[in-house]
C-alpha positions in Angstrom: 0.1 0.2 -0.3 1.3 3.6 -0.8 0.9 7.0 -2.2 1.1 7.8 -6.0 3.2 11.2 -6.8 1.6 14.0 -8.7 3.2 16.4 -11.0 2.4 18.2 -14.1 3.1 15.3 -15.9 1.1 13.2 -13.5 -1.8 15.7 -12.6 -4.7 13.4 -12.1 -4.6 10.3 -9.5 -7.5 7.7 -10.8 -9.7 5.8 -8.4 -8.5 2.3 -9.9 -5.0 3.6 -9.1 -5.2 4.1 -5.5 -5.4 1.8 -2.2 -7.1 1.5 0.8 -6.0 0.4 3.8 -8.3 -1.7 5.9 -8.2 -0.7 9.7 -11.8 -2.2 11.3 -14.9 -0.1 10.5 -12.9 2.3 8.6 -10.7 2.7 5.7 -8.1 4.9 4.4 -8.0 5.4 0.7 -4.5 6.9 0.1 -4.3 9.8 -2.0 -1.3 12.3 -1.4 1.2 12.5 1.2 2.8 15.5 1.9 5.7 15.0 -0.1 3.0 16.2 -3.0 2.8 19.5 -1.4 6.3 20.3 -0.1 4.9 18.7 4.2 1.8 21.2 3.8 -0.8 18.5 3.7 -1.7 14.9 3.4 -5.2 13.4 1.8 -6.6 10.7 3.0 -10.4 9.8 2.1 -11.9 7.8 4.8 -14.7 5.3 3.9 -16.4 3.5 6.9 -18.9 1.0 7.9 -22.5 2.0 9.0 -22.2 2.9 12.8 -18.6 2.9 13.0 -16.3 4.3 15.2 -13.2 5.2 13.4 -10.7 5.2 16.0 -9.9 5.2 20.0 -10.1 8.7 21.2 -6.6 10.3 20.2 -5.0 13.4 20.5 -2.2 14.5 17.9 0.6 16.5 18.9 2.0 17.5 15.3 -0.8 18.2 12.6 -4.5 19.1 12.8 -7.1 17.5 10.7 -9.8 18.6 8.3 -12.9 16.5 7.8 -14.9 17.2 4.8 -17.5 15.0 5.2 -18.4 14.3 0.8 -21.5 11.5 2.4 -23.0 10.3 5.4 -23.9 11.9 8.6 -20.7 11.3 11.5 -20.3 12.6 14.4 -17.0 14.0 16.0 -16.3 14.3 19.7 -13.8 17.0 19.8 -12.7 17.4 23.5 -15.7 17.7 25.7 -18.2 18.4 23.1 -20.4 16.4 20.8 -21.0 18.2 17.1 -22.4 16.2 14.3 -22.0 17.2 10.2 -23.6 16.4 6.6 -22.3 16.7 3.5 -20.1 19.5 2.2 -19.7 20.4 6.5 -15.8 20.8 7.1 -15.0 19.7 10.8 -11.8 21.1 12.4 -9.7 18.7 14.2 -7.0 21.2 15.9 -3.7 19.4 17.4 -3.5 18.4 21.5 -7.8 18.4 21.0 -8.7 14.8 22.4 -11.2 14.0 19.3 -12.5 10.8 18.0 -15.3 10.5 14.9 -18.1 8.4 13.8 -20.6 7.4 11.0 -23.8 8.3 12.6 -25.9 6.9 10.2 -26.9 2.8 9.6 -25.6 3.3 5.9 -21.4 3.4 4.2 -20.1 7.1 4.9 -17.0 8.7 3.2 -15.2 11.8 4.2 -12.2 13.2 3.0 -9.1 14.4 5.8 -6.9 16.9 5.0 -3.9 17.0 7.4 -2.0 19.5 8.1 1.1 19.6 7.9 1.7 16.5 6.6 3.4 13.3 7.3 0.7 12.0 10.0 -0.8 10.1 6.3 1.5 7.4 6.7 0.5 5.9 9.8 -2.7 4.9 8.1 -0.6 2.2 5.6 1.6 1.2 8.5 -1.1 0.4 11.1 -3.3 -1.7 8.3 0.1 -3.7 8.3 0.0 -4.3 12.0 -3.7 -4.7 12.5 -3.3 -7.4 9.2 -0.8 -9.6 10.9 -1.3 -9.4 14.5 -5.1 -8.3 14.9 -7.3 -5.4 16.2 -6.4 -6.8 20.0 -3.1 -5.5 20.8 -3.1 -2.0 21.9 0.6 -2.1 23.1 1.5 -2.6 19.2 -1.4 0.5 18.2 0.5 2.5 21.0 3.9 2.1 19.8 3.0 3.0 16.1 1.2 5.7 17.3 4.3 7.1 19.3 6.2 7.0 16.0 3.9 9.8 14.9 3.0 11.5 18.1 0.2 10.2 18.3 -2.0 9.4 21.9 -4.6 7.3 22.2 -7.3 6.9 25.6 -8.5 3.6 25.3 -9.8 3.5 28.4 -12.8 6.1 27.1 -13.5 4.2 24.0 -15.8 1.9 24.6 -18.3 4.4 26.6 -18.1 6.3 23.8 -18.8 3.6 21.5 -21.6 2.5 23.6 -23.4 5.9 24.0 -23.9 5.7 20.2 -24.3 2.3 19.3 -20.9 2.0 17.5 -19.1 -0.6 16.3 -15.2 -1.0 15.8 -14.8 -3.6 13.6 -17.0 -4.4 10.4 -18.9 -7.6 11.4 -18.1 -10.8 9.6 -20.4 -12.2 6.4 -21.9 -15.4 6.7 
């Protein structure tokens, strides 16, 4: 899994050229890493399962995130406040603020994540590889990857958020 380079000889990234890193209920479609913007921002699309919790409660120490909702209704916990956003809405998730987000609907949803400055977008393929190799029940490994990106997790607060909003952390098995 990798990002593609944008430049004047390759100015368009086609859907068929991208890969999506699976992260449980959330995916991370790898669009643009910061190399193409001289480190100013990275770009990831997040598809998510119905009622999916995107991530444990977490805090970024190096970057801000901006979530532009493409489809569905999304919930965001920003510190102690919960807000909701719908298609066309933009949500600011500043660094050093505990937050998480989720699909607040019973249908799949998508948003575009702008990460500034860039760097954190590389977390997604790395943590996806860890999840695929070791499974989701290894918070120590998740914490190790997060530390490399200046990310902190509050695993103890996460289950209460999931229960309060009727959320799932993983995609149910088909069968």
